[in-house]
C-alpha positions in Angstrom: 45.7 -65.7 4.0 49.4 -65.9 2.9 48.4 -65.3 -0.8 46.0 -62.6 0.1 48.6 -60.7 2.1 51.1 -61.2 -0.7 48.7 -59.8 -3.3 48.0 -56.8 -1.1 51.7 -56.0 -0.7 52.3 -56.4 -4.4 49.3 -54.3 -5.3 50.5 -51.5 -2.9 54.0 -51.6 -4.3 52.7 -51.3 -7.9 50.3 -48.5 -7.0 52.7 -46.6 -4.8 50.3 -46.8 -1.9 52.5 -48.6 0.6 52.3 -45.7 3.1 48.6 -45.2 2.7 47.5 -46.1 6.2 45.1 -43.3 7.1 41.7 -42.4 5.8 42.7 -38.7 5.1 45.5 -39.4 2.6 45.2 -39.2 -1.1 43.9 -42.6 -2.3 45.9 -42.6 -5.6 49.3 -41.5 -6.8 49.6 -39.0 -9.6 50.7 -41.8 -12.0 47.7 -43.9 -11.1 45.3 -41.0 -11.5 46.7 -40.3 -15.0 45.7 -43.8 -16.2 42.6 -44.2 -13.9 41.2 -40.7 -13.1 39.4 -40.3 -9.8 35.9 -39.1 -10.1 35.8 -36.0 -7.8 32.3 -34.9 -8.8 30.0 -34.9 -5.8 27.6 -37.8 -5.6 23.9 -37.3 -5.7 21.4 -38.2 -3.0 18.7 -40.8 -3.7 15.1 -39.9 -3.8 13.3 -40.9 -0.6 10.7 -43.6 -1.4 7.2 -43.7 0.0 7.3 -45.1 3.6 11.1 -44.9 3.7 13.1 -43.2 6.4 16.5 -41.7 6.6 19.2 -41.5 9.4 22.6 -39.8 9.6 25.6 -40.9 11.7 29.3 -40.1 11.9 31.6 -42.8 13.3 35.1 -42.2 11.9 36.2 -42.8 8.3 33.1 -43.2 6.2 34.5 -46.0 4.1 34.0 -48.6 6.8 30.8 -47.1 8.2 29.1 -47.1 4.8 30.0 -50.8 4.4 28.7 -51.7 7.8 25.3 -50.0 7.3 24.9 -51.6 3.9 25.1 -55.0 5.5 21.9 -54.5 7.5 18.6 -56.0 6.5 16.1 -53.2 5.6 18.8 -50.7 4.4 18.3 -49.8 0.8 21.2 -47.4 0.2 24.0 -45.7 2.2 25.7 -42.5 1.0 29.1 -41.3 2.4 29.3 -37.5 3.0 29.7 -34.7 5.4 27.4 -33.3 8.1 27.6 -31.1 11.2 29.6 -28.2 9.7 29.1 -24.7 8.5 30.3 -24.8 4.9 27.9 -25.7 2.1 29.0 -28.5 -0.3 32.5 -29.0 1.2 35.2 -31.1 -0.4 37.1 -34.0 1.1 40.2 -31.8 1.3 38.3 -29.0 3.0 36.8 -31.3 5.6 40.2 -32.8 6.2 41.6 -29.5 7.3 39.3 -29.8 10.4 38.2 -26.2 9.9 34.7 -26.7 8.4 33.2 -28.3 11.4 32.0 -31.3 9.4 32.3 -34.9 10.4 32.7 -37.7 7.9 29.2 -39.2 8.0 26.9 -41.6 6.3 23.2 -41.1 5.4 21.2 -44.3 5.6 18.0 -44.9 3.6 16.0 -47.7 5.2 12.6 -49.4 5.5 11.3 -48.9 9.1 9.0 -51.8 8.7 12.1 -54.1 8.4 14.6 -52.3 10.6 13.8 -50.0 13.4 15.6 -46.7 14.2 16.7 -48.3 17.5 18.5 -51.1 15.7 20.2 -48.6 13.4 21.4 -46.7 16.4 22.7 -49.9 18.0 24.4 -50.7 14.7 26.0 -47.3 14.7 27.6 -48.0 18.1 28.5 -51.5 17.1 30.5 -50.1 14.2 33.0 -47.8 16.0 34.5 -47.0 19.4 32.3 -44.3 20.9 34.8 -43.6 23.7 37.5 -42.2 21.4 37.3 -38.4 21.3 37.8 -36.8 17.9 39.5 -39.9 16.4 39.0 -43.5 15.3 42.1 -45.7 15.3 44.8 -44.0 13.2 42.5 -41.2 12.1 42.6 -38.1 14.2 40.7 -34.9 14.0 37.2 -33.5 14.8 36.0 -34.7 11.4 36.4 -38.2 12.7 34.3 -37.6 15.8 31.5 -39.8 17.0 28.2 -38.1 16.3 24.6 -39.0 15.9 22.2 -36.6 14.2 18.6 -36.6 15.2 15.6 -35.3 13.2 12.9 -35.5 15.9 12.8 -35.4 19.7 11.9 -39.1 19.6 15.1 -39.9 17.7 17.1 -37.9 20.2 15.6 -39.8 23.1 16.4 -43.1 21.4 20.0 -42.1 20.8 20.4 -41.1 24.4 18.8 -44.4 25.5 21.3 -46.3 23.3 24.2 -44.4 24.9 23.0 -45.5 28.4 22.8 -49.1 27.1 26.2 -48.9 25.5 27.9 -47.3 28.5 27.7 -50.5 30.5 30.0 -52.2 28.0 32.8 -49.6 28.4 35.1 -48.5 31.2 35.7 -45.1 29.5 32.8 -42.6 29.0 30.9 -42.4 25.7 31.8 -39.2 23.9 29.3 -39.3 21.1 27.8 -36.0 20.2 24.0 -36.0 19.9 23.0 -33.0 17.8 20.1 -31.9 15.6 20.3 -32.7 11.9 20.7 -29.6 9.7 22.2 -30.7 6.4 24.1 -33.6 4.7 26.4 -33.1 1.8 27.3 -36.2 -0.3 31.0 -36.8 -0.7 32.8 -37.2 -4.0 31.8 -40.1 -6.2 35.1 -42.0 -5.7 34.3 -42.3 -2.0 31.0 -44.1 -2.6 31.5 -47.9 -2.2 35.2 -47.4 -1.5 35.5 -50.4 0.8 34.4 -52.9 -1.9 36.2 -51.2 -4.7 39.6 -51.2 -3.0 40.0 -54.6 -1.3 43.8 -54.4 -1.6 44.2 -51.0 -0.1 46.5 -51.2 3.0 44.1 -48.9 5.0 41.1 -51.1 4.1 42.9 -54.3 4.9 44.5 -53.1 8.2 41.9 -50.7 9.6 38.5 -51.1 7.9 38.3 -54.9 7.5 38.8 -55.6 11.3 36.2 -52.9 12.1 33.7 -54.4 9.7 34.4 -58.0 10.9 33.7 -56.9 14.5 30.5 -55.2 13.3 29.4 -58.5 11.7 29.9 -60.4 14.9 28.0 -57.8 17.0 25.1 -57.5 14.6 24.7 -61.2 13.7 21.1 -61.9 12.9 20.5 -58.4 11.6 22.5 -58.8 8.4 21.6 -59.5 4.8 22.7 -62.9 3.6 26.0 -62.4 1.7 
């Protein structure tokens, strides 16, 4: 642990990211970007396979949420992006202004014969604090709100049932929005797989890792072997 923390600090000092402790800050300095350009092109969505299903959730910064959902048995792919707003193909910077109505979200492509929608919803609640209104930890704003998007009346009922189950574990009320799905826009390519690509990021180490570790504990038995 000592050497890991030392490497993290040294890496941050070299990259100039010592103050990077929130999800909505620029992930690279100008100097770093000059030598290692950030790919700001929008990612593409995978083609839905026969028998496959898709679900969309927003639980704060999508870097950790994407990693959490990827750990589940039966999940083939997870894409970070934006949902719930009124602007087509928004950018990270636009969403970060809190003016587009979007929430940082993930779209999950899964095999319903391996993992049910109910388990996915339980995993969604296991991966974040659903009692925090328009924030998650150090990240504040409506684009970090807790929101579950349903595609059918059955999915809506399952989300609402999960909220009732989850409520008994919290003293504060659940503030998760339950809204119909309209559109999902993939985020820039540099956001995809961000958790695994930036293990020495101060934000990932201090905020995302504890969140993912807690998720592993709560979803034990539902995870892929690592």
